[in-house]
N, C-alpha and C positions, 0 to 999 in steps of 0.2 A: 504493500500500500504506500503510495507516494506521499511525501510530506506536503502539507498545504503551502502554496506559493505565497511569498510575502510581497506586499505591494511596495515598490520602491519609488520614492519621490525625489526627483533631482531638481535642485534650485539652480537656475541659470540667471546671469545678469540680464537686466532689462535692455531692450533694444530701442531706446528712444521713448518719447512721450506717448506714442500710439500703441505701445506694447501693453495690451490690457491683461495679458496672462490668463486668458479664459480657460486654457487647459489646466492651470493650477487650481482654479475654482472647481473644476470637475473632479480633480484628484482628491479634493477635500470634501466631496459631497456627503460622506458619512458624518462628518463633523457638522455640516450644515443641517442635516436632518436631526442630529442630536440637539443642537442649539434651538432649533425650531420647536422641538418637543419640550425642551426645558423652559422656553419662554411661555409656552402654554400652561404648564403646570405652575410656574411662578405667578402668572397673571391671576389665576383663580385659587391660589393657595390660601387656606384658612378662610375661604369664603363659604358662607352657609349654602348659597345656591349654586356655587361652583360654575361650571361652564354654561349653565342656564343663562348667565348674564350675557352671553353672546346673542341670545334671542331677546332677552328682556330690554336691553338698551335700545336697539332700533325700534322695538315695539313702542316703548315710551315716547321716543322722538316722533314716531308716526302719529300717535294719539294727540300729542301736544300740537304738532304742526297741522294736523287735520282740523283741529278746532280753530286755530288761528287763521290759517291760510285757506282752508277748504270751507269752513262754516262762516267765520266772521268776514274774511276778505272775499270769500266766494270766488276764488281763482278758478278759471276753466281748467279742465283736465282731459281735453280731447275725447269726451264722451265716455270715459272710464270713471268708475267710482273713485273719488279723490283719494281715499286711503290706499287703494291698490296702486293708483298712478304714483302716489308719493312714495310708497314703500319700495316699489320697483326702482325708483331713483335713489332712495336712501341706501339700498344694498351696496352698490359700488362706492358711494360716497363714504359710508361708514367704514368700509374696507380701507379706503384710501386714508381717511383721517386716523384710524386706529394704527395703521402701519406707520404713518409719518410721525405721529406722536411718540410711539415707542422707539422707532429706528433712529430718530434724530439725536437721541442721547446714547445710542448703543456703544459708541466708542468710549465714552466716559464711563459708562457702567461696566464695560468690559476691559477697563484699563489694566486690571490685575492679570488677566489672561494675556494681554498684549505684551506686558513686561516679562512674563514667565516663559512662554513658548512661542514658536513661530507657527503661523498659519496665515492664509490670506485674510487680511483685515476686513476686506469687503464682505466676508461671510457674516460678520456681526450685524450690519444693517439688513443684509439680504435674508437673514433667518426670520425676521419679522414678516416678510412677505408671505411666507408659508404658514406662520402662526395665525395671522389674521385671515388667511384663506380658509382655515377650518371654521373660524367664526362666521365667515360669509356663507359657507355651505350650510351650516346649521340654521342661520337666519332665513335662508331661502325656504325652509320648510313652512315657515309662517306664511310666506307669500302664496304658496300652493294651497294652503288651507283657506286663505282669504279669497283666492280665485274661485275655489269650489263653493264657498259660501255665497259670494256675490253673483257670479256668473259661471256656471259649470262648463259652458262651451269654451271658456278661455283656457281650461286646464289641458295641458299636453297638446298644444298646437305644434305643428311640424316645425315652426321656427325655433322651438326650444332646442332642437338638435344643433343649432348654430350658436347657442349660448357660449360655448368655450372660445369661439372666435373673438368675442368681445371681452372675455375675461383676460385674454392675453395682453391687450393694451393697458388694462387696468393694473396688472402686475408690473408691466414694463414701466409705465409712468410712475407708479409708486416706488419702484426700484430706483429710477433715476433721481427723483426728488429726495429719496432717503439718502442716497450717496452724497448729493450736494449738501444737504442740511447736516448730516452726521459729520462730514469732513469739516464744514464751516464751524459747527459747534465745538469741535475739538480745539479750534484756534480761538474762537470768539464765543464765550459762554452766553453772550446776549442773545444768540440765535435761539436758544431754548426758550427764552421769554417771549420771543416774537412768534414762534410757531403757532400757539393757540389763536392769536389774533389773525394771522395769515389764513388759517384754516376757516375761521369764521367768515372772513371776507370772501374766501374762495367759494363757500357754499352759495353765496348770493350772485356770483358770476358763473355759476353752474346751474343748468336747468333742473334742479332737484325738486323744488317746491312749486315751480311754474313750468308751463309748456314753452317750447322754443317760439312758437307762433304768437306768443303774447307780446314779444318785442316787435317793434316796427321793422320791416324788412331791411331798411337801410342800416340798421344797427346789428343785424344778425351775424355779419361777418366777424364781429368781435368775439362771438362765442367760438368761432373756429380756432382762435388762438389759445383756447383752453382745451387740452386733450381730454379732460373729464367730460366735456360736453358730448363728444362722440361715444364715450363709454356709456354714459347714462342713456343716451338715445338708443344705443345698441342693446343695452339691457332691456329697455322697454319694448323694443321691437321683437327681440328673441323670446322674451318671457311672456309678453302680453299680446304680441302681434300688432302693436301700435304702429301705424304708418310713420315713416321717418320724414321729417321736413328737410329734405335735401341730403343726399348721401355724401355730398362734399364735406360736410362737417365731420362725418365719421372717418372718412379717408384722411382728412387733414389731422384729425386727432391721432390716428394710428401713426402717421409720419412723425408728428411732434413728440409722441411718447418715446419713440426710438431715438430721436434727437436728444431728449432729456437723459435717456439711459446712457448713451455713448458719451455725451459731454460730461455727465456725472461720473462715469468711470474714469475718464481722463483727469478730471479735477481731483478725484479721490486718490488716484495714483500719485499725483504731485504732492498732495498733503501727506500721504502715507509715509513718505521718506522722513518726515520730521515728527511723526506721531510720538515717538518715545520722548521727545523734548518738550512737547506741549501737554501731555497727559500727566 
């Protein structure tokens, strides 16, 4: 019986600022999975309701926003019950905000690991992408229940098969922003204080509580500068079958999400060289 093979990882010098060392990330995929699971257990540790908070938090937001924007402000929802319309938009937005809030301080919270052992530092913010993904998938169960309660014909539309296509840019964009903010926060702690305010502002320039067609057409191009617009619209189309107000906003969002990821990786690599000095 042959002995089990040992995985050998060879560190080579970087070849310029465009060397993103993607192969190195793949080599440490087991560590990435371990950290993602650790994040999940720590997040709900000593909590009475545990992982149920992954469902409770977006449901509470949905109830509050439905009263304020759906009942009091009476915002249109493209013919769908407002709670369903809102919740389908809250799913990707909650995933994004939860990831960014946790990942932006990941280098600071993981400073002990950084000083003790070598591993690709990018794994620390990336681990929260998968931790929050579990929360997202659990929260989706509530949406399916709401769809069956309000309109049974909406459940299991064929468009739901394309849902993973819109999950990809959500993960990509969250990953890019996480890299930018975590690297910046390692140098400037003020970033951590700004993140909650930036996310609050971001929600109102993303069509989460309102429909895209609520804006005058001459201003809709501005939404294309926000990758989360395409993600939210894609979620609503794939999960609810809601017609999309122009596919250009979705394709633009896809492209910008990858721009944020690549630029974030480049910036992170530059900051990574001096992490030991600033942490």
